[in-house]
C-alpha positions, -999 to 999 in steps of 0.1 A, spaced: -41 701 -51 -13 680 -34 -16 648 -10 13 641 10 23 605 17 45 599 47 44 565 65 66 577 93 36 587 110 17 554 104 20 521 125 44 495 108 16 470 103 -5 494 86 19 511 60 17 487 32 -20 491 29 -19 529 36 3 531 6 -17 509 -16 -46 528 -9 -32 564 -13 -16 556 -44 -46 537 -57 -73 564 -48 -50 594 -63 -30 577 -91 -39 542 -102 -46 508 -83 -14 485 -83 0 457 -62 31 468 -43 55 444 -29 75 454 3 102 429 9 106 418 46 144 419 46 142 456 36 125 465 70 92 481 77 75 496 46 82 530 40 73 555 16 75 594 12 61 616 -18 36 641 -31 8 636 -55 -3 667 -70 -31 676 -98 -25 702 -124 -57 702 -145 -55 667 -164 -17 661 -153 -12 643 -122 23 645 -108 34 619 -84 70 619 -68 78 587 -46 109 575 -29 100 541 -10 117 508 -2 88 490 -22 107 469 -50 78 457 -73 49 478 -85 25 458 -106 -9 465 -123 -23 431 -127 -46 420 -154 -76 422 -131 -66 458 -122 -61 468 -158 -99 461 -161 -108 486 -136 -127 518 -141 -96 541 -145 -100 565 -173 -75 551 -200 -43 568 -192 -6 568 -196 22 568 -170 53 586 -178 83 576 -154 113 596 -149 140 576 -131 158 597 -101 184 574 -90 197 538 -96 181 515 -122 146 500 -128 130 476 -152 97 482 -167 76 456 -186 46 457 -206 32 441 -236 62 417 -242 87 446 -239 113 453 -214 129 487 -206 159 493 -182 159 528 -169 188 548 -155 188 583 -138 172 609 -160 158 584 -184 120 581 -192 98 553 -199 60 552 -205 32 526 -197 -4 527 -203 -32 517 -177 -53 493 -201 -29 464 -200 -7 449 -171 26 463 -166 54 458 -138 80 481 -125 109 465 -106 137 484 -87 157 463 -61 168 492 -44 134 508 -41 112 530 -63 125 564 -68 108 581 -97 87 609 -107 54 597 -123 31 617 -146 -3 604 -154 -22 616 -185 -56 605 -199 -49 590 -233 -80 614 -246 -62 644 -237 -32 634 -258 -53 633 -287 -35 600 -301 -48 565 -310 -43 537 -285 -23 519 -313 -1 547 -313 3 549 -277 11 511 -274 40 516 -298 61 537 -275 53 516 -240 82 500 -221 108 514 -244 135 535 -229 128 570 -246 160 577 -263 183 591 -240 204 619 -256 173 626 -281 169 663 -280 131 661 -274 137 635 -247 161 656 -230 141 685 -231 109 668 -217 131 651 -189 146 682 -178 112 701 -178 93 672 -161 120 670 -133 116 707 -127 77 707 -126 79 678 -102 106 694 -80 87 729 -74 59 721 -49 52 759 -48 37 757 -84 9 736 -73 -5 763 -48 -3 790 -74 -37 802 -85 -29 797 -122 -13 763 -116 -39 744 -139 -24 765 -168 6 743 -170 -12 712 -179 -19 720 -214 16 728 -227 29 701 -205 7 675 -223 16 691 -256 51 684 -249 47 648 -238 27 644 -272 56 657 -289 79 631 -272 55 604 -280 51 612 -319 90 618 -323 96 582 -311 74 566 -338 89 545 -366 85 567 -395 71 536 -414 48 524 -386 10 522 -392 4 548 -367 17 577 -390 -18 580 -409 -38 581 -375 -14 608 -364 -22 629 -396 -59 624 -389 -54 635 -353 -35 663 -365 -62 672 -389 -89 672 -362 -70 692 -337 -64 718 -366 -103 719 -373 -110 723 -335 -86 752 -333 -103 767 -364 -137 761 -353 -129 778 -320 -117 810 -338 -141 814 -366 -154 847 -352 -117 863 -357 -119 882 -388 -81 880 -390 -78 841 -390 -54 829 -416 -32 799 -428 0 813 -414 -17 817 -377 -31 782 -378 2 767 -390 23 785 -365 -2 775 -335 5 737 -346 43 743 -353 39 732 -389 45 750 -422 18 766 -442 25 740 -469 23 710 -444 -9 726 -430 -26 725 -466 -13 689 -472 -28 674 -439 -61 691 -447 -59 679 -483 -55 643 -473 -90 646 -458 -106 664 -488 -105 696 -469 -99 730 -486 -90 754 -455 -107 785 -471 -138 769 -484 -142 749 -449 -138 781 -430 -165 800 -452 -189 773 -450 -186 767 -412 -191 806 -408 -221 806 -430 -236 776 -413 -230 792 -380 -245 826 -389 -275 809 -404 -283 789 -373 -277 821 -351 -303 840 -373 -328 814 -365 -323 811 -328 -353 829 -311 -330 837 -283 -308 858 -308 -335 876 -322 -328 908 -306 -294 910 -323 -288 930 -353 -277 912 -384 -244 930 -383 -238 918 -349 -246 881 -358 -221 887 -389 -194 900 -365 -198 867 -343 -188 848 -372 -159 869 -385 -175 891 -410 -167 928 -405 -186 941 -435 -223 936 -435 -227 942 -472 -202 914 -479 -219 892 -456 -251 899 -472 -238 889 -507 -220 858 -496 -250 845 -477 -274 851 -506 -248 834 -530 -249 803 -505 -286 801 -495 -304 821 -522 -320 845 -495 -306 875 -478 -300 872 -441 -331 893 -434 -351 871 -455 -339 839 -441 -345 852 -405 -380 864 -415 -386 828 -429 -370 808 -399 -392 829 -374 -425 824 -392 -425 791 -376 -403 790 -345 -414 753 -338 -398 745 -371 -430 730 -387 -435 718 -422 -433 752 -436 -400 761 -426 -386 725 -433 -401 727 -469 -385 762 -475 -350 753 -460 -350 724 -484 -356 749 -512 -328 770 -500 -307 742 -500 -316 732 -535 -309 769 -545 -273 766 -530 -266 734 -551 -279 752 -584 -255 782 -579 -278 805 -561 -305 810 -587 -342 798 -584 -373 808 -560 -385 795 -528 -421 787 -527 -445 780 -499 
């Protein structure tokens, strides 16, 4: 979806307000200054949405764009704005830092604090808005790289700048039926840009490890039904080595194999107890959670819970409302599991 901003068809007296409202409703609410000596306010651009990525390409004779303290407290979803300078030079100020941008250079701001963009020759940038939640990075990590020129000549920065310029310059992309699929890899590329510009000794490194750990676990959780899921596949999907994968999980006290086993067993146990899945065979439930051999599934299930899958299903469905009988026996099953799989379950 693309909105076109073109002030040429708007009366001169209304142009400034039209620009503010268009930018405010589709991107971010800001104050925009059009100097009188520059002539009537003028702006031309396109604002497009690709999933969680908003692309805004603007050429205007506005010289200052400011997100004031009051506007920074609005209801906008906390977001970053990545700016790519197209011509001339501009100045970006936020959080006590200043960055001067030349053509082809990148700078970032975030929406939850005031910032100012100044270009005496008029604003000429591609802007990219991404919700902070989509980046999966803590706010303090985001703030570390705001209002700093993102390393001209750095290979990652050059790659991102080239890619984003191409993306913003291809309006035909936004009408393609699968255009939203571009959003996820684009955001991942921006995430890489941010993380490669962090100080290796900065306190944001531990949160980054925690975020990577969460991303790994979410990736694995979504693929527990894949019997071929393995450490090499997981590591490759996150562009890290298998050794680094194990280290990241170990810092959170997680053993990959044990975690996968426990998640699969708990998922299958819950499915066996769900009334709406009662028509499924035990072998089908097992396959839903990555077990291709029903006999092997039965053995590991009994080891974990002290009951066979069939016995557990019968027990769980004896009281579909989850009354005292089921709760007492579930406690017994958990006690058996803690005691190594031996013992009995009483009424």
